[in-house]
C-alpha positions in Angstrom: 0.0 0.0 0.0 1.4 3.4 -1.0 0.4 6.9 0.0 1.9 10.0 -1.6 2.9 12.9 0.7 2.2 16.2 -0.9 3.7 19.5 0.3 5.3 17.9 3.3 1.8 17.3 4.8 2.5 14.1 6.7 -0.6 14.4 8.9 -2.9 14.3 5.9 -0.9 11.3 4.4 -1.3 9.4 7.7 -5.0 10.1 7.7 -5.3 8.7 4.1 -3.2 5.7 5.0 -5.3 4.9 8.1 -8.5 5.2 6.0 -7.2 2.8 3.4 -6.0 0.3 6.0 -9.4 0.5 7.7 -11.2 -0.1 4.4 -8.9 -3.1 3.6 -9.6 -4.6 7.0 -6.0 -4.6 8.2 -6.8 -3.3 11.7 -9.5 -6.0 12.2 -7.1 -8.7 11.1 -4.3 -7.4 13.4 -6.7 -7.5 16.3 -7.8 -11.0 15.4 -4.2 -12.3 15.3 -3.3 -10.8 18.7 -4.6 -13.8 20.5 -5.8 -17.4 19.8 -9.4 -17.8 18.8 -11.1 -21.0 19.6 -12.6 -22.9 16.7 -16.1 -22.6 18.2 -15.7 -18.8 18.6 -14.4 -18.6 15.0 -17.5 -20.4 13.7 -19.8 -18.1 15.7 -18.0 -15.0 14.4 -18.0 -16.2 10.8 -21.7 -17.0 10.9 -22.5 -13.6 12.3 -20.5 -12.0 9.6 -22.3 -14.0 7.0 -25.7 -12.9 8.4 -24.5 -9.3 8.4 -23.4 -9.5 4.7 -26.6 -11.2 3.7 -28.7 -8.5 5.4 -26.7 -5.7 3.8 -27.1 -7.3 0.4 -30.8 -7.7 0.9 -31.1 -4.0 2.0 -29.2 -2.8 -1.1 -31.4 -5.0 -3.3 -34.6 -3.6 -1.9 -33.2 0.0 -2.3 -32.4 -0.7 -5.9 -35.9 -2.0 -6.5 -37.4 1.0 -4.9 -39.0 -0.8 -1.9 -36.8 1.0 0.6 -35.7 4.7 0.5 -32.1 5.3 -0.6 -29.7 6.4 2.1 -29.3 10.2 2.4 -26.1 11.5 1.1 -24.2 13.6 3.5 -22.2 16.6 2.2 -18.5 16.2 2.7 -16.9 18.8 4.9 -13.8 20.3 3.3 
């Protein structure tokens, strides 16, 4: 992963790097690798993630079909 520092603005580059790492799931993976996870806990976690993904996909599908209102777009502060 590479981030370009512009005008010696390291703080902004760090923010961009952290955002990209968050999006890629690196922080979540680091936390998961800190300690051993029992196989039963892993199954429960993976099942919960699958349910979450399925619900999110269903919600998006209903929004595309017009049965649910689309999420409101927030103006980005600059």
